[in-house]
PASEBA-1860 file (N, C-alpha, C; in nm, 3 decimals):
! residues 91
1> MTKTSLAL> 1.854/-1.876/4.005/1.795/-1.823/4.129/1.945/-1.860/4.225 ~ 2.033/-1.741/4.343/2.164/-1.849/4.431/2.024/-1.856/4.568 ~ 2.086/-1.894/4.625/1.964/-1.962/4.697/1.956/-1.807/4.848 ~ 2.062/-1.715/4.844/2.048/-1.579/4.892/1.919/-1.495/4.824 ~ 1.857/-1.540/4.674/1.765/-1.445/4.642/1.629/-1.499/4.712 ~ 1.637/-1.606/4.653/1.557/-1.719/4.672/1.485/-1.720/4.892 ~ 1.588/-1.690/4.997/1.566/-1.715/5.098/1.509/-1.475/5.107 ~ 1.543/-1.478/5.062/1.521/-1.317/5.070/1.374/-1.294/5.003
9> SSVLVLAC> 1.376/-1.351/4.870/1.214/-1.343/4.823/1.102/-1.398/4.936 ~ 1.204/-1.532/4.961/1.078/-1.619/5.053/0.977/-1.528/5.172 ~ 1.137/-1.413/5.213/1.091/-1.332/5.302/1.012/-1.229/5.348 ~ 0.995/-1.191/5.206/0.943/-1.057/5.115/0.793/-1.025/5.138 ~ 0.789/-1.224/5.016/0.647/-1.306/5.054/0.559/-1.303/5.165 ~ 0.622/-1.333/5.306/0.558/-1.272/5.393/0.561/-1.273/5.530 ~ 0.639/-1.136/5.495/0.600/-1.018/5.510/0.503/-0.942/5.457 ~ 0.503/-0.912/5.319/0.346/-0.877/5.237/0.244/-0.898/5.286
17> MALPAAAA> 0.224/-1.011/5.359/0.064/-1.187/5.365/0.097/-1.135/5.500 ~ 0.186/-1.110/5.618/0.121/-1.163/5.728/0.110/-0.952/5.712 ~ 0.126/-0.853/5.670/-0.005/-0.728/5.668/-0.111/-0.700/5.611 ~ -0.172/-0.731/5.582/-0.362/-0.731/5.628/-0.336/-0.853/5.787 ~ -0.308/-0.916/5.860/-0.305/-0.977/5.958/-0.288/-0.860/6.051 ~ -0.156/-0.768/6.039/-0.151/-0.672/6.161/-0.266/-0.550/6.162 ~ -0.299/-0.480/6.040/-0.408/-0.455/6.035/-0.555/-0.480/6.089 ~ -0.597/-0.611/6.137/-0.635/-0.647/6.210/-0.681/-0.704/6.326
25> GKVKTDCA> -0.481/-0.724/6.374/-0.478/-0.696/6.495/-0.513/-0.637/6.548 ~ -0.469/-0.468/6.470/-0.469/-0.342/6.532/-0.644/-0.269/6.582 ~ -0.663/-0.330/6.500/-0.838/-0.273/6.560/-0.939/-0.378/6.689 ~ -0.871/-0.550/6.629/-0.878/-0.632/6.714/-0.798/-0.585/6.869 ~ -0.709/-0.555/6.860/-0.678/-0.492/7.004/-0.770/-0.347/7.014 ~ -0.771/-0.262/6.940/-0.756/-0.068/7.042/-0.916/-0.090/6.984 ~ -0.994/-0.194/6.968/-1.132/-0.209/6.973/-1.211/-0.301/7.102 ~ -1.116/-0.372/7.141/-1.182/-0.502/7.221/-1.290/-0.463/7.290
33> DEISKYCE> -1.261/-0.413/7.316/-1.425/-0.304/7.481/-1.524/-0.283/7.420 ~ -1.490/-0.237/7.245/-1.641/-0.206/7.195/-1.585/-0.299/7.116 ~ -1.547/-0.420/7.107/-1.587/-0.547/7.022/-1.757/-0.574/7.096 ~ -1.658/-0.632/7.231/-1.724/-0.676/7.359/-1.867/-0.574/7.446 ~ -1.902/-0.486/7.394/-1.990/-0.381/7.440/-2.091/-0.378/7.322 ~ -2.063/-0.373/7.133/-2.149/-0.327/7.090/-2.165/-0.460/6.996 ~ -2.035/-0.542/6.970/-2.064/-0.623/6.767/-2.045/-0.803/6.915 ~ -2.077/-0.795/7.061/-2.123/-0.951/7.069/-2.251/-0.971/7.027
41> GVEHGQGR> -2.134/-1.182/6.965/-2.238/-1.231/6.928/-2.206/-1.222/6.700 ~ -2.173/-1.075/6.684/-2.142/-1.085/6.569/-2.018/-1.164/6.479 ~ -2.086/-1.285/6.355/-1.948/-1.345/6.289/-1.870/-1.252/6.283 ~ -1.737/-1.350/6.347/-1.578/-1.249/6.257/-1.593/-1.241/6.118 ~ -1.522/-1.158/6.055/-1.544/-1.246/5.932/-1.607/-1.203/5.809 ~ -1.496/-1.166/5.663/-1.569/-1.026/5.569/-1.620/-0.958/5.606 ~ -1.616/-0.796/5.747/-1.563/-0.725/5.811/-1.686/-0.684/5.860 ~ -1.792/-0.844/5.917/-1.892/-0.779/5.982/-1.869/-0.695/6.121
49> VRKCLQEK> -1.764/-0.796/6.229/-1.678/-0.687/6.322/-1.693/-0.591/6.319 ~ -1.650/-0.473/6.187/-1.531/-0.390/6.143/-1.714/-0.303/6.107 ~ -1.779/-0.382/6.041/-1.912/-0.263/5.994/-1.982/-0.256/6.113 ~ -2.069/-0.388/6.205/-2.136/-0.338/6.316/-1.978/-0.233/6.392 ~ -1.829/-0.179/6.434/-1.817/-0.109/6.479/-1.769/0.049/6.434 ~ -1.824/0.021/6.268/-1.868/0.160/6.175/-1.975/0.237/6.155 ~ -2.079/0.090/6.287/-2.212/0.207/6.299/-2.182/0.243/6.439 ~ -2.079/0.232/6.506/-2.089/0.252/6.591/-2.031/0.355/6.687
57> IEEVSSAC> -1.964/0.416/6.521/-1.840/0.489/6.539/-1.858/0.585/6.635 ~ -1.946/0.715/6.673/-1.962/0.849/6.718/-1.933/0.792/6.924 ~ -2.006/0.643/6.917/-1.960/0.604/7.030/-1.827/0.540/7.043 ~ -1.701/0.476/6.961/-1.677/0.411/7.025/-1.476/0.502/7.024 ~ -1.368/0.417/7.125/-1.283/0.513/7.163/-1.244/0.575/7.080 ~ -1.169/0.672/7.062/-1.056/0.835/6.956/-0.945/0.630/6.925 ~ -0.876/0.601/6.976/-0.845/0.455/6.990/-0.852/0.382/6.834 ~ -1.014/0.331/6.891/-1.072/0.242/6.859/-1.111/0.282/6.640
65> RTALETTG> -1.144/0.473/6.690/-1.153/0.526/6.535/-1.017/0.488/6.480 ~ -0.989/0.632/6.573/-0.837/0.561/6.445/-0.799/0.436/6.440 ~ -0.833/0.338/6.470/-0.777/0.118/6.385/-0.831/0.210/6.277 ~ -0.997/0.192/6.345/-1.080/0.143/6.190/-1.112/0.264/6.067 ~ -1.023/0.423/6.117/-1.001/0.481/6.040/-0.876/0.486/5.914 ~ -0.726/0.372/5.985/-0.649/0.382/5.864/-0.529/0.185/5.876 ~ -0.688/0.139/5.865/-0.667/0.013/5.844/-0.752/-0.037/5.736 ~ -0.707/-0.114/5.686/-0.855/-0.236/5.583/-0.911/-0.092/5.517
73> AGKNKNKD> -1.073/-0.109/5.553/-1.159/-0.032/5.410/-1.115/0.099/5.447 ~ -1.121/0.127/5.565/-1.162/0.242/5.635/-0.962/0.330/5.580 ~ -0.888/0.278/5.537/-0.709/0.394/5.511/-0.820/0.457/5.396 ~ -0.890/0.439/5.258/-0.949/0.445/5.140/-1.047/0.558/5.212 ~ -1.111/0.528/5.249/-1.262/0.654/5.320/-1.224/0.794/5.270 ~ -1.120/0.900/5.384/-1.090/0.969/5.328/-1.043/1.052/5.217 ~ -1.001/0.961/5.102/-0.950/0.993/4.971/-1.106/0.976/4.917 ~ -1.160/0.924/4.954/-1.331/0.862/4.871/-1.425/0.998/4.908
81> AGGAESGA> -1.419/1.048/4.990/-1.474/1.155/5.046/-1.460/1.293/4.994 ~ -1.352/1.316/4.909/-1.333/1.385/4.840/-1.350/1.448/4.731 ~ -1.421/1.341/4.672/-1.515/1.337/4.464/-1.389/1.362/4.395 ~ -1.344/1.411/4.333/-1.249/1.432/4.269/-1.183/1.239/4.277 ~ -1.149/1.231/4.340/-1.084/1.059/4.364/-1.124/0.957/4.390 ~ -1.312/0.990/4.373/-1.377/0.876/4.403/-1.447/0.865/4.315 ~ -1.418/0.880/4.197/-1.489/0.909/4.060/-1.595/1.029/3.984 ~ -1.646/1.069/4.140/-1.778/1.143/4.107/-1.692/1.285/3.972
89> KAD> -1.882/1.317/3.937/-1.908/1.386/3.815/-1.939/1.508/3.892 ~ -1.863/1.633/3.830/-1.996/1.774/3.902/-1.945/1.776/3.855 ~ -2.102/1.866/3.842/-2.176/1.902/3.788/-2.265/2.047/3.689
END
């Protein structure tokens, strides 16, 4: 492997590792007020803050709702709601 290929591979790996962090950052940024208001004291990690926010989804700002729906576990939610793609069988 050439030095250039190795360097490009390293950059690509690092960029891919940063994607989940960027998504989490979007929720953290766009839902900062809601996290303080509704989820104060909730331990961060393993989706606990996201779950807390989703329990208050009707009360959060549109920016926060969009961040929840388009990042992490929320981005596949709309596909699952369709039934056919989620593996649900029609009777």
